[in-house]
C-alpha angles and dihedrals in degrees: 000000000000090000091054091050090051090048091051091048090051093050091049090049091051091051091050092050090050091051091049092048092047091049090050092047094052091043089054090051090048093050090047093052092047092050090045099047106027110103101164094100091057094057126116106199099184096043090049094052092045092048093051092047090050091058095051102075115094115200144095112005093009091058092052092046089055093049092049091047089052092052093046092050091046090052090049091052091045091051093039088234117155092191093056092047089052089052090055091051091055096054097040115113095202095109094069101072092039090057088045090057093051092046093049092058092045096053099027094244106157095175092056090045091055092049092047093051094047093048094045091050090049091050092050094050092046092048092050092049093048094047092044091055093047096051093041091060097030106035123185115257088218138352109270136196096264090056099040091051089067100053102061111050119191136183092282090065089055092050093046092052093046099046091038089054091050092051090048094052094045087053092045094052094048118102102256104022116246102236095190091060091051091051091047093052091048089057096042098048093043101201097169104052095059091054091050090048089052089052089051089052091053092046092052095039089241103140092175088066091043094052093045094049094046090048090055091047090050091051091051092047096048097046095043089052090046091052090050091051093050096047093049092047091048090052091049095236110194117262118247111266123233124190093221115064092205090051090049091051092047093050091046089056091047092049091048094049093047091045092052089046089055095041095054095058088044091057093045090046091055093046093048093046091045093050091047090051090050090051092049092049094049093046091052088051090048093051091048097046101038105029116016092048090050108087092197092064121073107193112198101180143331139205135194121220103197094182094057096030092236133142115206117205121189115195130191093214129057114272121217125216090247090057091050092052091048092052091047092051092049091049090055092055100120095191093057100031109020093162095052102057090101094050125103126213122229110190131191123188124209125348093268101059126073108192132115123228103213123216130254092278087081100047090129088069095056097116092050090049092051091052091048090050090054091053091046091050090055091047090049090053090051091048090050090052091049091049090051090050092049092047090050092050091048090052091050092049092049092045091051089050092050092049092051100038122032095199098049115108130197104295094204091062092049092048093052094047091046091056091048094050097037110028090176090070108101099180137007131190130179132194142148106245123205110230138176127192099180095030089241108068116056123209130191110226121192106228130187119194114206130191113198131199105276091225093068117102120241093248092052091047091052091051095047092044092057090050091048093049092052093048094047092049091052094046094046094039092233128157092210135016129183117211117208117192121217120197 
C-alpha cells in the first residue's frame, strides 16, 4: 500500500513538472514572438506626422514631377513596357495626400484632411488632363497587356493596396524610414498607371476603360488610407489638439462620420470585388471541366454579363439541345459552382447562326423554341448558299484579274492584312489607272485609294501613309504605287 502511494505521488510530481515545463515553453515562445513582431518601441510619432504632412502640398516642383510621371507612365503603356511603367510609379508624388487622408482620420486633424483632399483632387484632375492629351496626340495602335491589366480590378488589387499600405506605414513610423520599402510599395500599389489608363479611355471615348481604371485607382486610394488609419491607431498616435473643447468634439464627430462613410464603401468594394473574383474563378473552372476537356465542343469565345448574371458561349460547331441541357445541369451544381447557381447560359452554335438557346428557366417555351430553330435552320441554309455564291463570285473576280494583269494579287487578302496592320484605315481601294501625260503615250499606274480615320492628325497620317505605300509595293511586287487619299 505504501509503495502504491509513493508511486502515485511520483506520477503526480511528474505531471506537475511537465505542466511547469510546458508553461515555461509556451511562455518562451510568446515572449519570442512579442519581441520579434512588436514595433511600437521603434516608433517616432512626431517625425512621422511631420514627414506625412510635408508630402501633402502640391505645387511648384511637385506639380511638374507629377506631369512628367504621367508622361513617363503613358509612354510605358504606349510601348507596353513594364520597366518604364515601374519608373513612373517610383517618381509619382500621388502617395503623399493619400497618407495624409488616412492620418487625418487617425489623429482627428480636419485641417490636414481638407488639404489632403484638395491636393489629391488636383493631382487626379491634372493627371487625367496630361494623359488625355498624350493619348489624343499619340494614340495606341492596339490595346496591350499593360493597359488591359488596369481596367479589370479583382480581389488581388484590394489585398495588394491594403497590405502594401500597411507595409508603407510601418516603414514610415520607424525611426529612420526604410526607403526600399517605400519604393516597393509605390511599385506594388501602382497608383499612376490606372490614372493614365483612364486618360487613355477618355481620349479614345472608351468609358468602359475609364470606369475600370478609375475604379482600380479608387480601390488603391481607399485601402492605402485605411491601412494608414489602422497602423496609426494601433501605435496610439496622439490626437490633434484644439484650444476649444467644443471645436475638438465637433471635429471628432465629423471625422468619425466621414471615416464611417469611407469605411462602408470600402467594405462593400471588397465584398463586390471578392464575389466577382469568385465568379471569374468558377466560370474558368466550368469552362475547363465541361467544355475545353470535351473534344466534341469547339468554343470560339465567351463573355460574362455581370449585370444580367448571364454567361454567353459562342461555339464554332452546332450545339444540340441535349448538350445545352447538360451544360445547364452542370452549371447548377452547387457543390462545384456555388456562386453560379443564379447564372443563365446563352449559347450560340457556329458562326453562321444567331439564335440563343435559353436555359431551363424557360422550359415552358420549348415548342416556340423548336419552331424558331426550324426557321433558323432554313435561314442558315440560305445564308450558306449565299456565302457559296459570294465565294464563287469572288473567285471569278480574282481569276479574271489574274488573267488580265500578271502582277495583281488577291485583293481580299491585301484588304484584310491592311486592316490588321493599320487599324486606322477605314476603307481601301485598288485599281490600275490609265494615264497620259503627253496625250499620246498611255501608261498604266497602280493606284490605291485610302480613307483614314478622321481623328488622326495630318502628320500621323503622312507617316502611316509612307509605311503603307512601302508595304503595299512589297506585297504586290510593284515598282511604283500611287496613293490617293480620300477624306
